[in-house]
C-alpha positions in Angstrom: -24.2 10.3 -2.0 -22.5 7.8 0.4 -18.7 7.8 0.4 -16.3 5.4 2.1 -13.1 7.3 2.9 -9.7 6.0 4.1 -7.2 8.1 5.9 -3.5 7.2 5.7 -1.1 7.0 8.6 0.8 10.2 7.9 -2.5 12.1 7.7 -3.8 10.4 10.9 -0.7 11.7 12.8 -1.9 15.2 11.9 -5.5 14.7 12.9 -5.9 18.4 13.6 -5.7 18.9 9.8 -8.0 15.8 9.2 -10.6 17.3 11.5 -10.5 20.7 9.9 -9.9 19.8 6.2 -11.8 16.5 5.8 -14.5 16.3 8.5 -15.6 19.7 9.8 -14.3 22.0 7.1 -15.5 19.9 4.3 -19.0 18.9 5.5 -21.5 18.6 2.7 -25.1 19.8 2.6 -24.6 21.2 6.1 -24.1 17.6 7.4 -21.2 15.7 8.7 -22.7 12.4 7.6 -23.3 10.0 4.7 -19.6 9.1 5.1 -17.8 6.1 6.5 -14.1 6.5 7.6 -11.6 3.7 7.7 -8.4 4.8 9.5 -4.8 3.5 9.4 -2.6 3.4 12.5 -0.7 6.6 13.2 2.5 7.1 11.3 5.2 4.5 12.2 3.0 2.6 14.7 2.7 -0.5 12.5 6.5 -0.4 12.0 6.9 -0.5 15.8 4.4 -3.4 16.1 5.8 -5.6 13.3 9.0 -4.4 11.5 9.9 -1.3 9.6 8.3 -1.6 6.1 11.4 -0.2 4.3 14.4 -0.6 6.6 13.2 -4.0 8.1 14.2 -2.7 11.6 12.6 -5.3 14.0 9.4 -4.5 15.8 7.6 -6.4 18.5 6.5 -9.2 16.2 10.1 -9.9 15.1 11.2 -10.0 18.8 8.4 -12.5 19.5 9.4 -14.5 16.4 13.0 -14.8 17.6 12.2 -15.4 21.3 13.6 -12.1 22.4 12.3 -9.7 25.0 9.0 -8.5 23.5 7.7 -7.6 26.9 10.0 -4.6 27.2 9.2 -3.7 23.6 5.4 -3.7 24.5 6.1 -1.4 27.4 8.1 0.9 25.2 5.3 0.8 22.6 2.6 1.7 25.2 4.7 4.8 26.3 4.9 5.9 22.7 1.2 5.5 22.1 0.4 7.4 25.3 2.7 10.2 24.1 0.8 10.3 20.8 -2.4 10.7 22.8 -1.1 13.9 24.3 -0.6 15.5 20.9 -4.4 15.6 20.4 -5.3 17.1 23.8 -5.9 20.5 22.1 -8.6 19.1 19.8 -10.6 17.6 22.7 -9.3 14.0 23.1 -10.3 12.7 26.5 -6.9 11.6 27.6 -8.1 9.5 30.5 -10.5 7.5 28.3 -7.9 7.2 25.5 -5.1 6.1 27.8 -7.3 3.5 29.5 -8.4 2.1 26.1 -4.9 1.6 24.7 -3.5 0.4 28.0 -6.2 -2.2 28.2 -5.7 -3.3 24.6 -1.9 -3.6 25.0 -2.4 -5.7 28.2 -4.9 -8.0 26.6 -2.5 -8.5 23.6 0.3 -9.2 26.1 -1.8 -11.9 27.7 -2.7 -13.5 24.4 1.0 -13.5 23.3 1.9 -15.2 26.6 -0.6 -17.9 25.9 0.7 -18.4 22.3 4.2 -18.6 23.7 3.1 -21.4 26.1 1.3 -23.3 23.3 4.4 -23.0 21.1 6.6 -24.4 23.9 4.5 -27.6 23.9 5.7 -28.5 20.4 2.3 -30.0 19.6 1.1 -27.3 17.2 2.1 -25.8 13.8 4.6 -23.1 14.7 3.8 -21.0 11.6 0.1 -20.8 12.4 0.9 -19.6 15.9 3.3 -16.9 14.6 0.7 -15.7 12.1 -1.8 -15.4 14.9 0.6 -13.3 16.8 1.2 -11.1 13.8 -2.6 -10.6 13.4 -3.0 -9.6 17.0 -0.2 -7.1 17.0 -1.3 -5.6 13.7 -4.7 -4.8 15.0 -3.5 -2.6 17.9 -2.5 0.4 15.8 -5.8 0.8 14.0 -7.8 0.2 17.2 -5.8 3.0 18.9 -6.3 5.6 16.1 -10.0 4.7 15.5 -10.9 5.0 19.2 -9.1 8.3 19.5 -10.8 9.6 16.3 -14.3 8.8 17.5 -13.6 10.3 21.0 -12.4 13.5 19.4 -15.3 13.7 17.0 -17.9 13.1 19.7 -16.3 15.8 21.9 -16.6 18.1 18.9 -20.3 17.6 18.6 -20.4 14.9 15.9 -22.3 11.7 16.3 -19.4 9.4 15.5 -19.5 5.6 16.1 -16.5 3.4 16.8 -16.7 0.3 14.5 -14.1 -2.0 16.0 -13.4 -4.8 13.5 -10.5 -6.2 15.4 -12.6 -8.8 17.2 -10.9 -8.5 20.6 -14.2 -8.6 22.4 -15.6 -11.7 20.8 -14.7 -15.3 19.8 -17.0 -15.4 16.8 -15.8 -17.5 13.9 -16.4 -15.0 11.1 -14.8 -14.4 7.8 -13.6 -10.9 7.0 -16.7 -10.3 4.8 -19.1 -11.7 7.4 -17.6 -9.5 10.2 -17.9 -6.3 8.0 -21.5 -7.2 7.0 -22.5 -7.7 10.6 -20.8 -4.5 11.8 -22.6 -2.3 9.3 -25.9 -4.1 9.2 -27.7 -1.6 11.5 -25.7 1.6 11.1 -27.6 4.6 9.7 -25.0 6.7 7.9 -27.5 9.6 7.4 -27.3 10.6 11.0 -24.1 9.0 12.3 -20.4 9.0 11.2 -18.9 5.5 11.5 -15.1 5.3 12.0 -13.8 1.7 11.4 -10.5 0.1 12.2 -8.3 -0.6 9.1 -7.7 -4.0 10.5 -10.5 -6.7 10.3 -10.3 -10.0 12.1 -11.4 -12.9 10.0 -11.0 -16.7 9.8 -8.8 -16.4 6.7 -6.4 -13.9 8.4 -6.2 -10.5 6.8 -2.4 -10.3 7.4 -1.9 -13.8 6.0 -3.8 -12.9 2.8 -2.7 -9.3 2.3 0.1 -8.4 4.8 0.7 -4.7 5.1 -2.0 -3.8 2.5 -4.7 -4.9 4.9 -6.2 -1.5 5.7 -6.9 -0.8 2.1 -8.5 -4.2 1.8 -10.8 -3.4 4.7 -11.6 -0.1 3.0 -12.4 -1.8 -0.3 -14.6 -4.5 1.3 -16.6 -1.9 3.3 -17.2 0.2 0.2 -18.5 -2.8 -1.7 -20.6 -4.0 1.2 -22.4 -0.7 1.7 -22.6 0.0 -2.1 -20.7 3.3 -1.8 -21.1 5.9 -4.5 -17.3 6.7 -4.3 -14.3 5.4 -2.5 -11.9 8.2 -1.3 -8.4 7.8 -0.1 -6.9 10.8 1.8 -3.1 10.8 1.6 -0.4 13.4 2.5 0.2 14.0 -1.2 -1.5 14.0 -4.6 -1.3 11.2 -7.1 1.1 13.2 -9.3 3.1 13.1 -12.4 6.2 12.3 -10.4 7.5 12.1 -6.8 7.6 15.7 -5.5 10.6 14.8 -3.3 12.5 14.1 -6.5 11.2 16.6 -9.0 10.0 19.4 -6.7 6.5 20.3 -5.8 6.2 22.9 -8.6 6.9 20.2 -11.2 4.8 17.4 -9.6 1.5 17.8 -11.4 -1.7 16.2 -10.0 -2.9 13.6 -12.5 -6.6 14.4 -12.3 -8.0 11.3 -14.0 -6.6 7.8 -14.7 -7.9 4.2 -14.8 -7.4 1.0 -12.8 -5.0 -0.4 -15.4 -2.5 2.4 -14.7 -3.1 2.0 -10.9 -2.1 -1.7 -11.3 1.0 -0.7 -13.2 2.0 1.6 -10.3 1.4 -1.2 -7.8 3.6 -3.5 -9.7 6.6 -1.2 -9.0 5.7 -0.6 -5.4 4.2 2.8 -5.9 0.7 1.9 -4.8 -2.2 4.4 -5.3 -4.1 1.4 -3.8 -3.2 -2.2 -3.1 -4.1 -4.2 -6.2 -6.1 -6.8 -4.2 -8.1 -3.9 -2.8 -8.7 -2.2 -6.1 -10.2 -5.2 -8.0 -13.4 -5.5 -6.0 -14.0 -1.8 -6.4 -13.3 -2.0 -10.2 -15.7 -5.0 -10.6 -18.4 -3.2 -8.6 -18.1 0.0 -10.6 -17.0 2.1 -7.7 -14.5 4.9 -8.6 -11.6 5.7 -6.3 -10.7 9.4 -5.6 -7.2 10.1 -4.3 -7.1 13.4 -2.4 -4.5 15.4 -0.6 -5.4 15.9 3.1 -3.7 19.2 3.2 -5.4 20.6 0.0 -9.0 19.9 0.7 -10.4 22.2 -2.0 -8.5 20.3 -4.8 -10.7 17.6 -6.4 -7.8 15.1 -6.4 -7.5 12.3 -8.9 -10.3 9.9 -9.9 -9.4 6.3 -10.9 -12.2 4.7 -12.9 -12.7 1.6 -15.0 -13.0 3.0 -18.5 -11.3 6.3 -18.5 -8.9 7.0 -21.4 -7.4 10.4 -21.9 -8.7 12.1 -25.0 -5.1 13.4 -25.6 -2.3 11.0 -26.1 0.2 11.8 -23.4 2.2 10.4 -20.5 0.5 11.0 -17.1 2.9 9.6 -14.6 6.7 8.9 -14.3 7.5 6.5 -11.6 9.9 3.6 -10.8 12.2 2.1 -8.2 15.9 1.7 -7.6 15.5 -1.4 -5.4 15.6 -4.0 -8.1 18.1 -6.4 -9.8 18.3 -7.5 -13.4 18.9 -11.2 -13.9 20.0 -12.3 -17.4 19.9 -16.0 -18.2 22.0 -16.7 -21.3 22.1 -20.1 -22.9 23.2 -21.1 -26.5 20.7 -24.0 -26.4 17.7 -21.5 -26.0 17.4 -20.5 -29.6 14.4 -22.3 -31.2 13.7 -24.3 -28.1 10.0 -24.3 -27.4 9.1 -23.7 -23.8 12.7 -23.0 -22.7 11.6 -20.4 -20.2 9.2 -22.8 -18.5 12.0 -24.1 -16.3 12.9 -20.5 -15.3 9.2 -19.8 -14.4 9.1 -22.9 -12.2 12.1 -21.9 -10.3 10.6 -18.4 -9.7 7.4 -20.0 -8.6 9.2 -22.3 -6.1 10.9 -19.3 -4.5 7.7 -17.2 -4.6 9.3 -14.5 -6.8 7.3 -12.3 -9.2 9.2 -10.4 -11.9 8.4 -6.8 -12.8 9.8 -6.9 -16.4 10.9 -9.6 -18.8 12.6 -9.2 -22.2 14.0 -11.9 -24.5 16.1 -12.5 -27.6 17.3 -15.6 -29.3 19.5 -16.9 -26.5 18.9 -14.6 -23.5 16.1 -13.8 -21.1 16.3 -10.8 -18.8 14.0 -10.4 -15.8 13.9 -7.6 -13.3 13.0 -8.6 -9.7 12.9 -6.9 -6.3 16.3 -6.9 -4.6 14.6 -8.2 -1.4 13.8 -11.4 -3.4 17.4 -12.1 -4.3 18.1 -15.2 -2.3 21.4 -17.1 -2.5 19.7 -20.5 -3.0 17.6 -19.0 -5.9 20.7 -17.7 -7.7 22.6 -21.0 -7.1 19.8 -23.0 -8.7 19.8 -20.8 -11.8 23.6 -21.0 -12.0 23.6 -24.8 -11.8 20.9 -25.2 -14.5 21.8 -22.6 -17.1 25.0 -21.7 -19.1 25.5 -18.1 -17.9 23.8 -16.0 -15.2 24.4 -12.2 -15.0 23.2 -10.2 -12.0 23.2 -6.4 -12.0 21.7 -3.9 -9.5 19.6 -1.5 -11.6 16.7 0.9 -11.5 13.5 0.7 -13.5 11.7 3.9 -14.8 8.1 3.8 -16.1 6.3 6.2 -18.2 2.6 5.5 -17.7 -0.7 6.8 -19.2 -4.2 5.7 -20.2 -3.4 6.8 -23.8 0.3 6.7 -24.8 -0.3 4.8 -28.1 1.2 7.7 -30.1 4.1 7.5 -32.6 7.2 9.2 -31.1 6.6 9.0 -27.4 8.9 6.1 -26.9 11.5 7.8 -29.2 11.1 11.1 -27.2 11.7 9.3 -23.9 14.7 7.4 -25.2 16.2 10.5 -26.8 15.8 12.5 -23.6 17.7 9.8 -21.6 20.4 9.5 -24.3 21.0 13.2 -24.5 21.6 13.2 -20.7 24.1 10.3 -21.0 21.8 7.7 -19.4 22.1 4.3 -21.0 19.0 2.1 -21.4 19.9 -1.5 -20.4 16.5 -3.0 -21.3 13.2 -1.7 -22.5 9.7 -3.1 -22.5 6.2 -2.1 -23.8 3.1 -4.3 -24.3 0.4 -4.0 -26.9 -1.9 -2.3 -24.4 0.6 0.6 -24.4 -0.1 2.0 -21.0 3.5 1.5 -19.6 6.9 2.1 -21.1 9.6 0.5 -18.9 13.3 1.4 -19.0 16.0 -0.4 -17.1 18.9 1.9 -16.3 21.9 2.1 -14.0 20.9 2.7 -10.4 23.0 5.9 -10.0 20.9 7.5 -12.8 17.5 6.9 -11.1 16.6 10.3 -9.7 18.1 12.1 -12.6 16.0 10.0 -15.0 12.8 10.7 -13.1 13.4 14.5 -13.3 14.3 14.3 -17.0 11.3 12.2 -18.1 8.9 14.2 -16.0 10.2 17.5 -17.6 10.1 16.1 -21.2 6.9 14.0 -21.1 4.7 15.6 -18.5 5.6 19.2 -17.6 6.4 20.3 -21.1 3.6 18.3 -22.7 0.7 20.0 -20.9 
C-alpha cells in the first residue's frame, strides 16, 4: 500500500514528534518505506518570506514589491532559519550541512532578486511577471529548507531517505508542474527508499500564480495522482473535528471520522480548508481517498474523506464558519419580476474578482456575503451608483455541515437553539443537496453560536 503524506507547517516545527509518531513510531510491516512525504515550510516561515497570511504583516516579498530594504530582511530571515536548525540538533540534524544548504539557497535567491530588480529598472518588461517570478523564488525557500533538514535527520537516524527538490534552483528546464513531478519520481523505488519532496514545485505556469498559498497541497495532490497512491494522508496539528477546539474546548471537539469531498468543498468555501479545493479535485476524480490525521495522536485513525460516503444516520458532522465577512444587500424596487436583474451584479463581482459565499433573494432584494478583505471602495461605489439602495453590514456566517442532514427538524433545531440564546439570524441558506445550512448572524455572537450549535447538533446528537 503506497501512501503519499503531507506534513503541515506547525507539525514540521515539532519534527521530533513527526519522527517518533509518523515515521519511526508508525512504521508498517517492519518497514519505513512505501510512503512519500511532502513537507510544508516550518511554522511562520512562508509568512516571513511573503506576508503574514492572516494579519498581512509584510514579509520579504512585500518589501521587494515596494522597493524597500529586502536585503536586510533576507539577512534577518537567514538568522531565523539558522536558529530553527539548532532546535533539531538533538535528533541528529547535521548543523554544518544544514546551515550551508540554507545559506547557499538564500544567497542564490538574493542574486536572482538583484537581477530581477535590474530588469525591472529598464522599464522594458511587464512588471507583474517579474514580481510574480520573485514571489515564486521566495516561496520555494521555506519548503527547500524543511525538506533538506528532514532528509538529513532521517538519514542520520538510519533511514534511506531521498531529497526530492522540486524547486528547480539547480536547472533551467522549461517544465510544467506535472512534467517536473513526473520526471522527479520516474526512477524512485519507494519499496526501499523514503522520498521527501518540497511542497513547492517550479513549473512554467507558476504554482503561486495558479494556487497562491495553497501550493503545497497542490504538489501533494499531483504527486499522489502521478504515483497512483492508494491513499493521500494529511498530518495536521489537530483532527478534522465537529468544531474548532479553541472555541468549544478539546473535550467537545469530536473527530469527524468519515465525510465526503462535497463537505470538504463547503469547508474550503468559508476558509476552513481540510484541503485546498483545487488540490482535492484531482484526488476525487482519481478515486484516491484523503485521510486527515493528528500528528500528536498517531494511534487515532483520523478522518477519511471519500467520494461517495454518506452517513447512514442523518446528523450534522461539523459546525464551522467565519467572522471575517460582510453582508451586502442590494435593494431596488425595479427588481421584482425583472428577468436577469442580478446579471449586472454578477458582472460587477466578476470585474473585481470577488466570489460570494452566500446569496439569498426576495422580490426586491438580493443579499450576498463576501470576504471582508474583498470589500473595496471602488466596488461599493459602483454598486451605489447603479442600484437604488446598498446596505453593508459586518457579520459572521455559521455553517452546519454533514453528508446526510436531509432530515425534518434539523434546521428548526438549529434555529431554535440560536433563538433561545438570543442570537438573531440575519439570513439563512440551504440548497437542495442539503449538506450545508448557513446562518448569517451578528459578529459579536460568532463564538457563542459555534459553541451552541456544536452542543445541540453534534455533541448531544451522538
